[in-house]
N, C-alpha and C positions, 0 to 999 in steps of 0.2 A: 867231727861228728856231733859233739855236744852243741856246737854253735848252730849246726843245721837243725838240730832238734829244737833249739830255742826259737829259731826263725819260724819253724812250723807251728810251735805253740803260740807265737805272736799272731800268726795268720788266723789260727783258730779263734783266738780271743777277739780279733777284729771282726771276724765273721759272726761270732756270737753277739757282739755289740750291735752289728748291723741288723741282725734278726730281732734283737730286743727292741731296737728303735722302730723297726717295721711293725712290730706287734703292739707298740704303744698306741692305744686307741685315741689318746688325747691329741695326737697329731692330725687326726681326721676330723676333729671337732672344729667348728668355726671360731675365729678369734673373738675376744671379748668385745671389741668394738664393732662386731659384725651387725649390720643393720638390714640385711636381706641378701638375696641372691643377685649378684651382679652379672653383667654380660661376660666379664672375664672369667668368673667362676663357672658359668654355664659353658663357656668355650672350652675350658680345661676338662670339664666332665665328659664332653662328647668325644667320639672317635676323631682322631686327627687324620686329615686327608693325606698328609705327608707319609703317614705310616700305612694307610689303607691302599693308596693308589700305586699299584705296581707298574702299570704302563698306561699310556694315553696317546691316542692318535685321532686326529681330525683331518679327514680327506687325505690320509696317508702321511700327514706331517705330525711331528711330535708335539704334544701339549703336556701340561702339567698342572699342579695345584694352583698356580697363578691364574689359570683360566676359569677357576671356580670361585663362587662367592658363598659365604656362609649365611644361612638363614635359620631362624629358630621356629620350630613347629611344635605340635603336641608330642612328636617323637623326640624332641630335643634339637640337637644340632644337625642340620642337613646342609647339603651343598647343591648349588645351582650352576649349571654350565651355560655359557652364553647368555648371561643375565642382562647385559647391556648397562649395568650399573657402574657408577664411579668413573664415568668417562671411558669405559671399555667399549671398543667398537664391536658391532654385531658381526658374528661370523656367518657367512652364507655359503651355499653350495651351488654348483652349476650343473650337477648331474645327479641322477637317482641311482639307487642300487647299493649293494654291499661295497664297502670301501670308500664311499663318498659321504660318509657321515661320521659319527662319533663311535670309537671303539675303545673301551677301557677294561682293564683287568684289576679287580679289587680283591683285597684280603679282608673278609668281614670280621676277623679277630674274635672268634667265638670264645676264646679264653678270657676275654674281658667282659663277657656278658655277666650280668648280675645273677646270682643264684636265686632259684625260686623255692620258697619255703611253704607257700600256700597259694591258693587261687583267689584272685580279686577280679573286678570287672576289667582291669587293664592288663591282666597277666597274659603274656604271649608265649607260645610254645615253639614258634617257628624260628628258623635261622635263615638269614638272607638280607636283602635290601628291598626297599620299596621305591618305585620310580614313578614320576608323573611327568608327562609331556604337556607343556602349557605355553602360552604366549608370554612375552616379557611384561605386558601390562597387567597380567593376572597373577595374584599371589599364589603360592603353592598351597594345596589342600590335600597333601599326600596321604593323610590318615584315612580319607574316604575315597579319593579319586586315584590313588596310586595302584600300580600292579606290582606283583612280587617277582623277584629274580632270585633263584636258588643257587647256592654254591655247588660246585661240582658239575656245572653246566655252562655252555656258551649259549646265550639267549639272543636271538635275532628279532628285532622289532622293526617291522616295515610300517611306516606311518604315511598318512595322506592328509593334507590340509583340507578343512571343510569350513566354508564361510556361510554363516546363516544371517539372514536379515528378517527382522520382525517388524510389524506395523505398530506405530504409536497410537495412543487414544485418538479418536473414539473407536477405531477399527480393531485395535489390539491393546495390550497392557504392558508393552515394553517400556524400558527407561533408557534415556540417552546415556552413552558411556561418558560423555563430557561432564555430566553431573557427578562430581566426585563425592567422596565420603570423608568422614572426620579423620580417618587414618590412612586413606588411600586416595591418590589423585584421580584415578580412573575407576569408573564403576564396573563391577562384574558381580556375578552371583557369589563367587568365592569371597571376594572382598567384602561384600555386603554381610555375609554370614560371620566372618571374622570380626568385622566392625560391630555387628550387633551383639555378638557374644561378649566382646570386650566391654561394651557399654553396660550390658546386663550385669556383669561381674562387678564393675565399678559401682553401679548403683546399689547392688545388694550386699556387697562385702565392705563398702566404705573405705576402699583403698585403691590407689591408682599406680602402684609400683609396676615397672616394666616387666618384672618377673615375679612369679609366685614362689614363696618358700614352700617346702613340703608341708608344713603345718597349715599354711594358708590355703593351699590347694586341697588338702584333705578335709579341712574343717568348713570351708566356705565355697571355694571355686567349683569343686566337683559336685557337691549337692545343688549348687545354683544352676549349673549346666544341665544336670539331670532333670531338675524342675522345669527348666526352659524347654527341654525336649519333650517332656510328658504333658505338662499342664498349660504352659504359657506359649503355645505354638503360634498364637497371633502376634506375639511381640516381634518376631523376626519374619517379616514378609519381604522376601527378596524377589523382585520382578526380573524377568529376563531382559538383558540389554538389547537394544535395537540392532546392534551389530555385534556378532559373536564369532570368534574363531576357535575351533576345536580340532583335535587331531585323532583320526581313527587309527587303530592299531591292529596289527596281525602279528602274533607271536609264534615263534618256533624255537626249538632248542636241541642241542646235541650234548653228549656226555664228554666231560673232560676230567682228568687227562686221558689221552689214549695210552695204550700199552707201550707204544713206541716213544711217546713224549714224556712218560712219567719219570724216567731216569734223568732226562735232560732238565726237567723242571725242578727235580730234587736238588740237583747241583746248582742250578741258577739261583734259586731262592733259599737254598740251605734248609729246606723243609722236607718232611717225610711225605710219601705218597698219600698216606691217610690224612695228614694235615691239609694237603692240597685239595683232596676231594671233599673235605669238610668245610673249607674256608675260602677257597679261591673260586671266583666266577669271572666270566667274560661277558660283557654287555655290548652289543652292536646295534646302534640306532641309526636308521637311514630313511630317507624318503623313498617311497615306492616309485614315484615318478614326479617330475617337476610340473605337475598340474594340480589344480585344486577344484573341488566340487562346491557349487553354489546352490544353496537352498534359500529361496526368497518367498516370503509370505506376501500375498497380494489380496486386494480387496475383492470380495466375492461378487459384488454388484455395484457399479459406479453409476453416477447420474447420466453420464454420456451413454452408457450401455442401456439404461432404462429408456431414454429418449429414442435411441436407435431401435430398440425392440418395439416400442409403441408405434413408431413410424413404419417399421417393417410389417407389423401385424395389420395396420390400417391399409397399407398398400396391397397386402396379400388378400384380405377378405372383402374390403369394400372399394378397392381401387382408389383410395384417398391418398393425398399427398399434402405437403405443407401449403401448397397453393390452394387446395380445397379447403383447408382449415381457415386460411386467411379470407377466402371468399365467403365462408360461412360467417365469420366475424363482421365482414363488410355488410353482408345482408342484414344481420341483426342490428348493426348500427343504423342503416337506412330505415329499417322498420321502426326502430325506436324514435328516430328523428321525425318520421312522418306522423307518428302518433302524438308526439309533443306539439307539432305544428297544428294538428287538428284541434287539440285541446286549447291552445292559445287562440285559434280562430273563433271557437265557440264563445270564449270569454269576451272577445271584442264585440260579437253580435249581441250578447246579452246586455252589454253596456250601452249600446246604441238604442235599444228598445226602451230602456229606463228613462231616457231623456225626452220622450213624447214628441219626437220630431215628425211633422206631417208632410213635409216637403218630399218630393220625389227626387232622391239623389241620383245623379247620373250614374249609370252602370258602366264601370270601366270595361271597355272591350275594344276590339280592333276597329269598331266603327267610329271611335273618337277622332280618328285621323281624317275622317271624311268631312270636308267643309262646304260641299256643294249641296244644293237642295234637290230633293227628289219629288217629282210630281206624280200624283196618283191619277190614273185615267178617270175621266168623267167626274172628278171632284176638284174642289178648290185646293190650292197648296196649303198644307198644314204646318210646314216648317221642316226642321232637320230630322234626321233619323233618330236622334236622341228623344225628341218629343214623342215620336211614334212609339218608341220603346216604353215611355212612361205611360 
């Protein structure tokens, strides 16, 4: 009996030492050789997908954390499905509708949320996840373009692909996607904004670390971004790409768990019904149909249309055609030619009078070809017809 009591006392002491170690604030401070926040530190701070992802199916087949890629945004550590990075093949679907897309069950782990002691510009009061549907060539911008998914619900997202084509200068102001940026190989509005904000912070804060420390963010990065949004709006001018792909969304949701499934889920995940309704959600994303909508920007008035309209109006009102126009030009050409020849003829006549020639020059006419003499009745012969003309 005494031995058992001693064992219990040892367990209590070990538990107390564990709690004392957990309460030691120095364990949460950065090491002395700490030079900034690293990717590994940021990775450990975020929610781990292995703990959050309770189930995953794509087109009815099982998937897992290995199908997701980690990416860092303003929200911290996020995850991308079907990113196509690091040699991962792109996943496709051959049918639309529920069951032919991605279905995941997540535990948002509200117990790990940081407590809120006051309100700041970035204080959030909601619980859930934010989701953005985007192409592989476009970086995520989930803080502004994402939609929310709440725990305690199964959310259905029916999406449709939309392809937009804009005109380049001088008809439009789009930019070719092939013209990449400093930090992104393919141009997009999202990539342009992230690239521009990054360059602005580097220029104004005089550091180029891949991650900001809390002090750096609070003292320089946050004020710089606020100034950029309020006063220096001309610094980041991001034109629309000439070719753009976006996804329209239609959301609907149902409550989970149902009364009949609550007990089963409690046993499956070893969680209470209250925890399930406050932390677990199901997200189902699928294509509404395997077609896409095309929106193309075209020139309002082209040169060919202008010429066609001119010809049509001329034919309608004055019966003119292209042959009529050519005949008009031909008439003007002949008229100008005749005027020029008349002017040249007058100049030649003026030159002959200045030489004081008294002889009678033969007048060139058709009579020059006559070589026989003509006799005038009742008179002596006077010569050829040329002499008579003189």
